[in-house]
GUNU-880217 format. One record per residue (C-alpha): x, y, z; residue number from 1. Coordinates in pm, whole numbers, always signed. Layout:
REM residues N
atom x = X, y = Y, z = Z, n = NUM
...
This chain:
REM residues 440
atom x = +9513, y = +7962, z = +12657, n = 1
atom x = +9724, y = +8225, z = +12796, n = 2
atom x = +10075, y = +8371, z = +12700, n = 3
atom x = +10357, y = +8098, z = +12734, n = 4
atom x = +10634, y = +8198, z = +12988, n = 5
atom x = +10882, y = +8218, z = +12728, n = 6
atom x = +10651, y = +8512, z = +12549, n = 7
atom x = +10619, y = +8689, z = +12914, n = 8
atom x = +10969, y = +8662, z = +13016, n = 9
atom x = +11078, y = +8833, z = +12643, n = 10
atom x = +10793, y = +9089, z = +12717, n = 11
atom x = +10889, y = +9214, z = +13058, n = 12
atom x = +11294, y = +9195, z = +12920, n = 13
atom x = +11207, y = +9408, z = +12645, n = 14
atom x = +10980, y = +9619, z = +12849, n = 15
atom x = +11265, y = +9716, z = +13104, n = 16
atom x = +11005, y = +9675, z = +13390, n = 17
atom x = +10794, y = +9994, z = +13321, n = 18
atom x = +10466, y = +10066, z = +13163, n = 19
atom x = +10422, y = +10117, z = +12815, n = 20
atom x = +10186, y = +10384, z = +12835, n = 21
atom x = +10306, y = +10716, z = +12680, n = 22
atom x = +10410, y = +10935, z = +13004, n = 23
atom x = +10389, y = +10681, z = +13242, n = 24
atom x = +10676, y = +10620, z = +13484, n = 25
atom x = +10561, y = +10374, z = +13713, n = 26
atom x = +10780, y = +10082, z = +13804, n = 27
atom x = +10658, y = +9752, z = +13781, n = 28
atom x = +10731, y = +9615, z = +14111, n = 29
atom x = +10745, y = +9695, z = +14450, n = 30
atom x = +11060, y = +9580, z = +14644, n = 31
atom x = +11001, y = +9340, z = +14959, n = 32
atom x = +11001, y = +9420, z = +15302, n = 33
atom x = +11138, y = +9254, z = +15587, n = 34
atom x = +10785, y = +9097, z = +15708, n = 35
atom x = +10654, y = +9080, z = +15307, n = 36
atom x = +10763, y = +8972, z = +14958, n = 37
atom x = +10805, y = +9181, z = +14676, n = 38
atom x = +10497, y = +9276, z = +14455, n = 39
atom x = +10425, y = +9260, z = +14106, n = 40
atom x = +10247, y = +9547, z = +13967, n = 41
atom x = +10279, y = +9489, z = +13622, n = 42
atom x = +9989, y = +9347, z = +13394, n = 43
atom x = +10006, y = +9193, z = +13052, n = 44
atom x = +9775, y = +9313, z = +12838, n = 45
atom x = +9643, y = +9194, z = +12484, n = 46
atom x = +9620, y = +9446, z = +12178, n = 47
atom x = +9365, y = +9246, z = +12033, n = 48
atom x = +9106, y = +9067, z = +12282, n = 49
atom x = +9215, y = +8678, z = +12288, n = 50
atom x = +8782, y = +8669, z = +12265, n = 51
atom x = +8617, y = +8803, z = +11980, n = 52
atom x = +8387, y = +8967, z = +12211, n = 53
atom x = +8659, y = +9190, z = +12375, n = 54
atom x = +8851, y = +9506, z = +12344, n = 55
atom x = +8980, y = +9527, z = +12004, n = 56
atom x = +8878, y = +9184, z = +11933, n = 57
atom x = +8688, y = +9205, z = +11628, n = 58
atom x = +9019, y = +9236, z = +11451, n = 59
atom x = +9152, y = +9011, z = +11179, n = 60
atom x = +9438, y = +8884, z = +11379, n = 61
atom x = +9394, y = +8500, z = +11393, n = 62
atom x = +9284, y = +8347, z = +11734, n = 63
atom x = +9609, y = +8164, z = +11738, n = 64
atom x = +9797, y = +8452, z = +11741, n = 65
atom x = +9654, y = +8653, z = +11991, n = 66
atom x = +9845, y = +8529, z = +12319, n = 67
atom x = +10197, y = +8555, z = +12123, n = 68
atom x = +10462, y = +8829, z = +12242, n = 69
atom x = +10353, y = +9084, z = +11926, n = 70
atom x = +10000, y = +9084, z = +12067, n = 71
atom x = +10107, y = +9147, z = +12408, n = 72
atom x = +10178, y = +9481, z = +12581, n = 73
atom x = +10300, y = +9545, z = +12936, n = 74
atom x = +10113, y = +9797, z = +13143, n = 75
atom x = +10022, y = +9916, z = +13491, n = 76
atom x = +9689, y = +9820, z = +13627, n = 77
atom x = +9525, y = +10209, z = +13563, n = 78
atom x = +9666, y = +10204, z = +13225, n = 79
atom x = +9543, y = +9869, z = +13156, n = 80
atom x = +9194, y = +9935, z = +13233, n = 81
atom x = +9205, y = +10283, z = +13015, n = 82
atom x = +9303, y = +10101, z = +12689, n = 83
atom x = +9049, y = +9790, z = +12714, n = 84
atom x = +8779, y = +10069, z = +12835, n = 85
atom x = +8797, y = +10324, z = +12549, n = 86
atom x = +8910, y = +10039, z = +12288, n = 87
atom x = +8803, y = +10314, z = +11971, n = 88
atom x = +9063, y = +10562, z = +12150, n = 89
atom x = +9341, y = +10319, z = +12172, n = 90
atom x = +9327, y = +10125, z = +11841, n = 91
atom x = +9504, y = +9820, z = +11814, n = 92
atom x = +9765, y = +10045, z = +11551, n = 93
atom x = +9754, y = +10281, z = +11824, n = 94
atom x = +9911, y = +10016, z = +12107, n = 95
atom x = +10130, y = +9817, z = +11848, n = 96
atom x = +10333, y = +10172, z = +11795, n = 97
atom x = +10316, y = +10253, z = +12162, n = 98
atom x = +10430, y = +9921, z = +12220, n = 99
atom x = +10702, y = +9986, z = +11941, n = 100
atom x = +10819, y = +10313, z = +12091, n = 101
atom x = +10831, y = +10200, z = +12449, n = 102
atom x = +11053, y = +9900, z = +12354, n = 103
atom x = +11283, y = +10072, z = +12132, n = 104
atom x = +11338, y = +10350, z = +12405, n = 105
atom x = +11423, y = +10079, z = +12643, n = 106
atom x = +11680, y = +9932, z = +12452, n = 107
atom x = +11824, y = +10286, z = +12366, n = 108
atom x = +11836, y = +10328, z = +12741, n = 109
atom x = +12046, y = +10016, z = +12806, n = 110
atom x = +12248, y = +10050, z = +12555, n = 111
atom x = +12367, y = +10401, z = +12694, n = 112
atom x = +12393, y = +10299, z = +13006, n = 113
atom x = +12603, y = +9987, z = +12873, n = 114
atom x = +12838, y = +10237, z = +12707, n = 115
atom x = +12863, y = +10470, z = +12959, n = 116
atom x = +12960, y = +10185, z = +13242, n = 117
atom x = +13234, y = +10049, z = +12982, n = 118
atom x = +13337, y = +10356, z = +12886, n = 119
atom x = +13271, y = +10286, z = +12523, n = 120
atom x = +13228, y = +10527, z = +12312, n = 121
atom x = +13037, y = +10440, z = +11919, n = 122
atom x = +13071, y = +10685, z = +11663, n = 123
atom x = +12727, y = +10695, z = +11486, n = 124
atom x = +12703, y = +10910, z = +11128, n = 125
atom x = +12326, y = +11054, z = +11130, n = 126
atom x = +12155, y = +11112, z = +10804, n = 127
atom x = +11852, y = +11350, z = +10762, n = 128
atom x = +11613, y = +11176, z = +10568, n = 129
atom x = +11179, y = +11258, z = +10503, n = 130
atom x = +10935, y = +11002, z = +10693, n = 131
atom x = +10584, y = +10980, z = +10550, n = 132
atom x = +10258, y = +10898, z = +10715, n = 133
atom x = +9974, y = +10727, z = +10616, n = 134
atom x = +9780, y = +11055, z = +10683, n = 135
atom x = +9644, y = +11283, z = +10491, n = 136
atom x = +9573, y = +11700, z = +10612, n = 137
atom x = +9249, y = +11818, z = +10609, n = 138
atom x = +9281, y = +12158, z = +10486, n = 139
atom x = +8939, y = +12276, z = +10553, n = 140
atom x = +8630, y = +12124, z = +10740, n = 141
atom x = +8230, y = +12234, z = +10713, n = 142
atom x = +8224, y = +12547, z = +10965, n = 143
atom x = +7828, y = +12458, z = +11040, n = 144
atom x = +7609, y = +12195, z = +11101, n = 145
atom x = +7217, y = +12243, z = +11041, n = 146
atom x = +6955, y = +12070, z = +11168, n = 147
atom x = +6576, y = +12096, z = +11155, n = 148
atom x = +6246, y = +11892, z = +11310, n = 149
atom x = +6201, y = +11579, z = +11116, n = 150
atom x = +5874, y = +11374, z = +11075, n = 151
atom x = +6092, y = +11071, z = +11066, n = 152
atom x = +6249, y = +10874, z = +11379, n = 153
atom x = +6602, y = +10769, z = +11419, n = 154
atom x = +6524, y = +10445, z = +11250, n = 155
atom x = +6377, y = +10553, z = +10942, n = 156
atom x = +6641, y = +10758, z = +10735, n = 157
atom x = +6597, y = +10580, z = +10443, n = 158
atom x = +6245, y = +10620, z = +10451, n = 159
atom x = +6389, y = +11024, z = +10474, n = 160
atom x = +6632, y = +10963, z = +10207, n = 161
atom x = +6348, y = +10881, z = +9943, n = 162
atom x = +6235, y = +11261, z = +9955, n = 163
atom x = +6590, y = +11389, z = +9909, n = 164
atom x = +6607, y = +11590, z = +9584, n = 165
atom x = +6899, y = +11528, z = +9370, n = 166
atom x = +7107, y = +11895, z = +9387, n = 167
atom x = +7158, y = +12071, z = +9057, n = 168
atom x = +7547, y = +12029, z = +9103, n = 169
atom x = +7611, y = +11642, z = +9028, n = 170
atom x = +7907, y = +11700, z = +9254, n = 171
atom x = +7747, y = +11775, z = +9546, n = 172
atom x = +7743, y = +11544, z = +9878, n = 173
atom x = +7482, y = +11515, z = +10103, n = 174
atom x = +7521, y = +11286, z = +10384, n = 175
atom x = +7271, y = +11361, z = +10679, n = 176
atom x = +7140, y = +11166, z = +11025, n = 177
atom x = +6827, y = +11165, z = +11225, n = 178
atom x = +6870, y = +11213, z = +11572, n = 179
atom x = +6618, y = +11244, z = +11834, n = 180
atom x = +6359, y = +11333, z = +11564, n = 181
atom x = +6574, y = +11591, z = +11410, n = 182
atom x = +6757, y = +11584, z = +11050, n = 183
atom x = +7094, y = +11729, z = +11096, n = 184
atom x = +7317, y = +11758, z = +10778, n = 185
atom x = +7591, y = +12011, z = +10644, n = 186
atom x = +7408, y = +12171, z = +10359, n = 187
atom x = +7224, y = +12531, z = +10438, n = 188
atom x = +6907, y = +12398, z = +10526, n = 189
atom x = +6739, y = +12759, z = +10437, n = 190
atom x = +6824, y = +12728, z = +10082, n = 191
atom x = +6520, y = +12681, z = +9879, n = 192
atom x = +6702, y = +12491, z = +9626, n = 193
atom x = +6869, y = +12252, z = +9858, n = 194
atom x = +6849, y = +11858, z = +9840, n = 195
atom x = +6661, y = +11841, z = +10142, n = 196
atom x = +6378, y = +12099, z = +10078, n = 197
atom x = +6095, y = +11846, z = +10063, n = 198
atom x = +6203, y = +11726, z = +10444, n = 199
atom x = +6225, y = +12135, z = +10525, n = 200
atom x = +5945, y = +12275, z = +10427, n = 201
atom x = +5935, y = +12626, z = +10622, n = 202
atom x = +6018, y = +12524, z = +10943, n = 203
atom x = +6294, y = +12698, z = +11153, n = 204
atom x = +6646, y = +12587, z = +11070, n = 205
atom x = +6896, y = +12589, z = +11361, n = 206
atom x = +7258, y = +12653, z = +11238, n = 207
atom x = +7546, y = +12505, z = +11501, n = 208
atom x = +7905, y = +12565, z = +11511, n = 209
atom x = +8094, y = +12270, z = +11427, n = 210
atom x = +8378, y = +12343, z = +11651, n = 211
atom x = +8122, y = +12363, z = +11956, n = 212
atom x = +8001, y = +11986, z = +11849, n = 213
atom x = +8348, y = +11855, z = +11852, n = 214
atom x = +8378, y = +11964, z = +12216, n = 215
atom x = +8070, y = +11800, z = +12299, n = 216
atom x = +8147, y = +11371, z = +12336, n = 217
atom x = +7768, y = +11298, z = +12209, n = 218
atom x = +7761, y = +11539, z = +11933, n = 219
atom x = +8092, y = +11477, z = +11833, n = 220
atom x = +8017, y = +11129, z = +11748, n = 221
atom x = +7697, y = +11259, z = +11536, n = 222
atom x = +7986, y = +11502, z = +11343, n = 223
atom x = +8157, y = +11155, z = +11278, n = 224
atom x = +7866, y = +10998, z = +11142, n = 225
atom x = +7827, y = +11281, z = +10929, n = 226
atom x = +8179, y = +11252, z = +10838, n = 227
atom x = +8173, y = +10872, z = +10766, n = 228
atom x = +7865, y = +10897, z = +10530, n = 229
atom x = +8059, y = +11151, z = +10338, n = 230
atom x = +8332, y = +10898, z = +10277, n = 231
atom x = +8078, y = +10651, z = +10159, n = 232
atom x = +7932, y = +10922, z = +9875, n = 233
atom x = +8291, y = +10941, z = +9798, n = 234
atom x = +8379, y = +10589, z = +9757, n = 235
atom x = +8060, y = +10493, z = +9616, n = 236
atom x = +8136, y = +10723, z = +9349, n = 237
atom x = +8469, y = +10564, z = +9302, n = 238
atom x = +8307, y = +10222, z = +9254, n = 239
atom x = +8400, y = +10090, z = +9607, n = 240
atom x = +8177, y = +9874, z = +9814, n = 241
atom x = +8127, y = +9925, z = +10169, n = 242
atom x = +8197, y = +9601, z = +10438, n = 243
atom x = +8020, y = +9744, z = +10737, n = 244
atom x = +8124, y = +9490, z = +10952, n = 245
atom x = +8520, y = +9533, z = +10921, n = 246
atom x = +8451, y = +9887, z = +10814, n = 247
atom x = +8670, y = +9914, z = +10475, n = 248
atom x = +8616, y = +9952, z = +10147, n = 249
atom x = +8695, y = +9758, z = +9871, n = 250
atom x = +8664, y = +9693, z = +9499, n = 251
atom x = +8426, y = +9432, z = +9313, n = 252
atom x = +8448, y = +9268, z = +8988, n = 253
atom x = +8257, y = +9440, z = +8703, n = 254
atom x = +8179, y = +9128, z = +8559, n = 255
atom x = +8125, y = +8829, z = +8761, n = 256
atom x = +8426, y = +8585, z = +8784, n = 257
atom x = +8684, y = +8850, z = +8609, n = 258
atom x = +8982, y = +9000, z = +8770, n = 259
atom x = +8973, y = +9375, z = +8756, n = 260
atom x = +9242, y = +9582, z = +8695, n = 261
atom x = +9305, y = +9977, z = +8690, n = 262
atom x = +9572, y = +10247, z = +8606, n = 263
atom x = +9711, y = +10467, z = +8836, n = 264
atom x = +10024, y = +10656, z = +8956, n = 265
atom x = +10295, y = +10481, z = +9138, n = 266
atom x = +10586, y = +10606, z = +9354, n = 267
atom x = +10813, y = +10672, z = +9069, n = 268
atom x = +10615, y = +10641, z = +8752, n = 269
atom x = +10383, y = +10832, z = +8556, n = 270
atom x = +10174, y = +10598, z = +8486, n = 271
atom x = +10106, y = +10197, z = +8585, n = 272
atom x = +9817, y = +9925, z = +8616, n = 273
atom x = +9750, y = +9675, z = +8895, n = 274
atom x = +9527, y = +9425, z = +8956, n = 275
atom x = +9261, y = +9507, z = +9215, n = 276
atom x = +9039, y = +9203, z = +9194, n = 277
atom x = +9197, y = +8859, z = +9111, n = 278
atom x = +9203, y = +8483, z = +9256, n = 279
atom x = +9538, y = +8374, z = +9336, n = 280
atom x = +9680, y = +8059, z = +9181, n = 281
atom x = +9889, y = +7772, z = +9314, n = 282
atom x = +10257, y = +7809, z = +9209, n = 283
atom x = +10332, y = +7497, z = +9185, n = 284
atom x = +10025, y = +7365, z = +8937, n = 285
atom x = +9890, y = +7676, z = +8857, n = 286
atom x = +9565, y = +7574, z = +8993, n = 287
atom x = +9335, y = +7873, z = +9114, n = 288
atom x = +9301, y = +7863, z = +9472, n = 289
atom x = +8920, y = +7858, z = +9633, n = 290
atom x = +8894, y = +8215, z = +9705, n = 291
atom x = +8969, y = +8584, z = +9556, n = 292
atom x = +9145, y = +8873, z = +9687, n = 293
atom x = +8983, y = +9233, z = +9700, n = 294
atom x = +9206, y = +9537, z = +9756, n = 295
atom x = +9065, y = +9763, z = +10047, n = 296
atom x = +9126, y = +10033, z = +10247, n = 297
atom x = +9018, y = +10167, z = +10595, n = 298
atom x = +8947, y = +10549, z = +10580, n = 299
atom x = +8893, y = +10735, z = +10915, n = 300
atom x = +8933, y = +11090, z = +11027, n = 301
atom x = +9089, y = +11209, z = +11301, n = 302
atom x = +9069, y = +11523, z = +11513, n = 303
atom x = +9424, y = +11661, z = +11589, n = 304
atom x = +9422, y = +11901, z = +11860, n = 305
atom x = +9119, y = +12189, z = +11928, n = 306
atom x = +9071, y = +12213, z = +11554, n = 307
atom x = +9291, y = +12000, z = +11282, n = 308
atom x = +9176, y = +11702, z = +11102, n = 309
atom x = +9353, y = +11433, z = +10917, n = 310
atom x = +9265, y = +11125, z = +10723, n = 311
atom x = +9417, y = +10820, z = +10780, n = 312
atom x = +9429, y = +10566, z = +10538, n = 313
atom x = +9503, y = +10201, z = +10609, n = 314
atom x = +9547, y = +9923, z = +10308, n = 315
atom x = +9355, y = +9629, z = +10384, n = 316
atom x = +9249, y = +9308, z = +10196, n = 317
atom x = +8884, y = +9177, z = +10136, n = 318
atom x = +8846, y = +8832, z = +10068, n = 319
atom x = +8540, y = +8622, z = +9892, n = 320
atom x = +8456, y = +8271, z = +9763, n = 321
atom x = +8408, y = +8377, z = +9410, n = 322
atom x = +8467, y = +8733, z = +9383, n = 323
atom x = +8148, y = +8832, z = +9581, n = 324
atom x = +8015, y = +8609, z = +9868, n = 325
atom x = +8276, y = +8701, z = +10194, n = 326
atom x = +8478, y = +8436, z = +10334, n = 327
atom x = +8404, y = +8301, z = +10671, n = 328
atom x = +8630, y = +8510, z = +10892, n = 329
atom x = +8789, y = +8217, z = +11071, n = 330
atom x = +8945, y = +8136, z = +10709, n = 331
atom x = +9064, y = +8480, z = +10650, n = 332
atom x = +9330, y = +8532, z = +10898, n = 333
atom x = +9597, y = +8347, z = +10830, n = 334
atom x = +9559, y = +8436, z = +10434, n = 335
atom x = +9558, y = +8825, z = +10491, n = 336
atom x = +9794, y = +8792, z = +10791, n = 337
atom x = +10030, y = +8629, z = +10548, n = 338
atom x = +10027, y = +8877, z = +10298, n = 339
atom x = +10071, y = +9198, z = +10554, n = 340
atom x = +10369, y = +9004, z = +10707, n = 341
atom x = +10552, y = +9060, z = +10349, n = 342
atom x = +10443, y = +9392, z = +10345, n = 343
atom x = +10758, y = +9634, z = +10434, n = 344
atom x = +10776, y = +10016, z = +10467, n = 345
atom x = +10795, y = +10061, z = +10100, n = 346
atom x = +10565, y = +9831, z = +10029, n = 347
atom x = +10307, y = +10005, z = +10247, n = 348
atom x = +10394, y = +10336, z = +10135, n = 349
atom x = +10318, y = +10234, z = +9780, n = 350
atom x = +9929, y = +10102, z = +9877, n = 351
atom x = +9909, y = +10453, z = +10043, n = 352
atom x = +9990, y = +10605, z = +9712, n = 353
atom x = +9788, y = +10376, z = +9520, n = 354
atom x = +9468, y = +10478, z = +9763, n = 355
atom x = +9544, y = +10854, z = +9752, n = 356
atom x = +9613, y = +10838, z = +9368, n = 357
atom x = +9293, y = +10660, z = +9317, n = 358
atom x = +9051, y = +10878, z = +9547, n = 359
atom x = +9182, y = +11198, z = +9442, n = 360
atom x = +9204, y = +11100, z = +9055, n = 361
atom x = +9583, y = +11215, z = +9060, n = 362
atom x = +9492, y = +11558, z = +9203, n = 363
atom x = +9643, y = +11778, z = +9469, n = 364
atom x = +9318, y = +11770, z = +9669, n = 365
atom x = +9044, y = +11574, z = +9740, n = 366
atom x = +8719, y = +11802, z = +9750, n = 367
atom x = +8375, y = +11662, z = +9935, n = 368
atom x = +8151, y = +11977, z = +9820, n = 369
atom x = +7816, y = +12039, z = +10051, n = 370
atom x = +7694, y = +12346, z = +9848, n = 371
atom x = +7721, y = +12726, z = +9923, n = 372
atom x = +8061, y = +12761, z = +10106, n = 373
atom x = +8031, y = +12427, z = +10274, n = 374
atom x = +8286, y = +12128, z = +10187, n = 375
atom x = +8565, y = +11929, z = +10331, n = 376
atom x = +8932, y = +11991, z = +10151, n = 377
atom x = +9191, y = +11725, z = +10206, n = 378
atom x = +9548, y = +11779, z = +10073, n = 379
atom x = +9687, y = +11455, z = +9890, n = 380
atom x = +10018, y = +11526, z = +10009, n = 381
atom x = +10105, y = +11303, z = +10288, n = 382
atom x = +10162, y = +11423, z = +10611, n = 383
atom x = +10568, y = +11405, z = +10688, n = 384
atom x = +10813, y = +11485, z = +10922, n = 385
atom x = +11219, y = +11511, z = +10925, n = 386
atom x = +11404, y = +11268, z = +11127, n = 387
atom x = +11795, y = +11221, z = +11183, n = 388
atom x = +11888, y = +10843, z = +11220, n = 389
atom x = +12166, y = +10582, z = +11124, n = 390
atom x = +11992, y = +10563, z = +10795, n = 391
atom x = +11902, y = +10279, z = +10566, n = 392
atom x = +12177, y = +10050, z = +10410, n = 393
atom x = +12227, y = +10171, z = +10022, n = 394
atom x = +12124, y = +9834, z = +9901, n = 395
atom x = +11747, y = +9894, z = +10034, n = 396
atom x = +11674, y = +10246, z = +9985, n = 397
atom x = +11426, y = +10337, z = +9700, n = 398
atom x = +11293, y = +10685, z = +9586, n = 399
atom x = +10966, y = +10851, z = +9624, n = 400
atom x = +10902, y = +11110, z = +9317, n = 401
atom x = +10539, y = +11149, z = +9344, n = 402
atom x = +10541, y = +11312, z = +9661, n = 403
atom x = +10288, y = +11585, z = +9577, n = 404
atom x = +10029, y = +11621, z = +9283, n = 405
atom x = +10037, y = +11952, z = +9034, n = 406
atom x = +9768, y = +12161, z = +8987, n = 407
atom x = +9622, y = +12186, z = +8596, n = 408
atom x = +9370, y = +12389, z = +8488, n = 409
atom x = +9039, y = +12187, z = +8605, n = 410
atom x = +9178, y = +12141, z = +8972, n = 411
atom x = +9290, y = +12462, z = +9037, n = 412
atom x = +8974, y = +12647, z = +8889, n = 413
atom x = +8781, y = +12382, z = +9143, n = 414
atom x = +8965, y = +12501, z = +9430, n = 415
atom x = +8930, y = +12890, z = +9315, n = 416
atom x = +8593, y = +12813, z = +9298, n = 417
atom x = +8566, y = +12715, z = +9673, n = 418
atom x = +8773, y = +13000, z = +9765, n = 419
atom x = +8501, y = +13225, z = +9596, n = 420
atom x = +8203, y = +13048, z = +9769, n = 421
atom x = +8365, y = +13117, z = +10096, n = 422
atom x = +8458, y = +13465, z = +10041, n = 423
atom x = +8050, y = +13496, z = +9997, n = 424
atom x = +8044, y = +13369, z = +10379, n = 425
atom x = +7808, y = +13208, z = +10520, n = 426
atom x = +7722, y = +13501, z = +10770, n = 427
atom x = +7429, y = +13598, z = +10512, n = 428
atom x = +7198, y = +13376, z = +10737, n = 429
atom x = +6958, y = +13672, z = +10803, n = 430
atom x = +6948, y = +13717, z = +10412, n = 431
atom x = +6588, y = +13707, z = +10319, n = 432
atom x = +6653, y = +13688, z = +9926, n = 433
atom x = +6375, y = +13472, z = +9760, n = 434
atom x = +6607, y = +13160, z = +9741, n = 435
atom x = +6591, y = +13119, z = +10110, n = 436
atom x = +6287, y = +13034, z = +10317, n = 437
atom x = +6123, y = +13284, z = +10498, n = 438
atom x = +6180, y = +13250, z = +10866, n = 439
atom x = +5910, y = +13496, z = +11086, n = 440
């Protein structure tokens, strides 16, 4: 199956004969010469591959939707090749935004051209408003990664995990990876009381600047693995389960066959409850449907620029047969797509609000501690920007009051303790106190 002629025409018309890749100025045809016909340089690219094994093909978009206009983007040959060779960089969400931005730009440009040609002047009154994103700014990342030779290999991480000692601070997290016979983690491995003490012994510990890892493609992947395992620790402590195949976290019922409801702080109220696991019913008969919905979320850290990070929150839906067993992929697409199709901007903002409130316990920061001045600190204030635009019709305007969370005594004390640890500074690397392993 291929895109219909109608969808291709629509794509070419709305793309203005230009490549949709940001910054690309290529016109997508070459004029005819006296001896040859015109050449079409445009390539119709799929955002989600029509084949499950292709670029971004694991996405939940149903197969029958993949050749339609909404899943197509017009690119030049160079950028078509680029986005398909780097599917983890050029994600579904990024390409969809790229398509929307480009087609909006083409519409505005042609509109201005028509106005200029006709002499028409349209009075537009613009308003200034705040736009909230699905991103939370990361205020602090671990400065160092520590490494030590390990008797286990890359495939024996579970065996190594059995030798980890529980830290004295129950809040401390201890993600680790084993690569090339070395164990890497965020904990200072020279500390005798650390959770990895049974694996370290008196071996020489290496310390690496995290920023150096960010600049190295291979070690950047290792660093991201440590970040993902940190998120696994956070979500696991919140009672969420990991769907490894789709890289998302989801709720499970506390009792088999029973829905789950939790309290949280919504957009404009002090508290509310919502179902996070439930079995939908048919409206006409009120009979339960043969599947269950589970609220889910995809969380991912992103490096922005050379040194700044943010955490993206993407609300998702997990579907099971009976509240436990996942439903087969071919039966999920339409159900989830139908629900998402009804989710407009304000609804999406409400979903992001739910997840940031749940993950942070209604606190101004999410703290992932790794002991001794090493931690990840995430602000729960959504990244935002100011825009000027014609504005939304008054009947559709809705407020957002719980923009920021205020510190209470406990959250402020936890934050102050992190700053105190930071003042100690990890430059005590050469410290030879008894609490550290001696190195000759």
